[in-house]
C-alpha positions in Angstrom: -155.1 -18.2 104.7 -155.6 -16.3 107.9 -154.8 -12.6 107.4 -157.8 -10.3 107.1 -156.4 -8.1 104.3 -156.0 -11.1 101.9 -159.4 -12.5 102.8 -161.1 -9.2 102.2 -159.3 -8.8 98.8 -160.6 -12.3 97.8 -164.1 -11.6 99.1 -164.3 -8.3 97.2 -162.8 -9.7 94.0 -159.7 -7.4 94.2 -157.1 -10.2 94.0 -155.4 -11.9 91.1 -157.2 -15.2 92.0 -160.5 -16.4 90.7 -162.7 -17.2 93.6 -166.3 -18.5 93.5 -166.8 -19.3 97.1 -165.2 -18.4 100.5 -165.8 -20.7 103.4 -165.3 -20.3 107.1 -163.6 -23.1 109.0 -164.7 -22.4 112.6 -162.9 -23.9 115.6 -164.9 -25.5 118.4 -164.7 -22.4 120.6 -166.4 -20.4 117.9 -169.2 -22.7 116.9 -169.8 -24.4 120.3 -170.2 -27.8 118.6 -167.1 -29.6 119.8 -165.5 -29.9 116.3 -164.3 -27.8 113.4 -167.0 -26.9 110.9 -166.7 -25.6 107.3 -169.5 -23.4 106.1 -169.9 -21.1 103.0 -169.7 -17.4 103.9 -172.2 -14.8 102.7 -170.9 -11.8 104.5 -168.0 -10.4 106.5 -168.7 -7.4 108.7 -166.0 -5.3 110.5 -167.6 -4.4 113.8 -164.9 -2.8 115.8 -161.5 -1.5 114.6 -160.6 -0.1 118.0 -159.9 -3.5 119.5 -156.7 -5.4 119.0 -157.3 -7.6 117.2 -160.3 -6.0 115.3 -163.7 -7.6 115.8 -165.2 -9.2 112.7 -168.5 -11.0 112.3 -168.8 -13.8 109.8 -172.3 -14.7 108.4 -172.7 -18.1 106.9 -175.0 -19.4 104.2 -177.2 -21.0 107.0 -177.5 -17.7 108.8 -175.1 -18.4 111.7 -173.1 -15.5 112.9 -169.7 -16.0 114.3 -167.3 -13.4 115.9 -163.6 -13.4 115.3 -162.6 -12.8 119.0 -163.0 -15.5 121.6 -165.1 -14.4 124.6 -163.2 -14.5 127.8 
């Protein structure tokens, strides 16, 4: 799943699905580790709605913080 609205519905428990954990699969450009990583999420923060696309921060169980927009 990749659209923000569905993800937030799942995260907030507002969907028809039973979810006990949401994980972030981060690409190499996001995690700077040269591979895809999957980590459990603890928080999703909307930082800037004026950008297109909006800027989200994803906080993982290990405390790592990833942003949704690739730095240029």
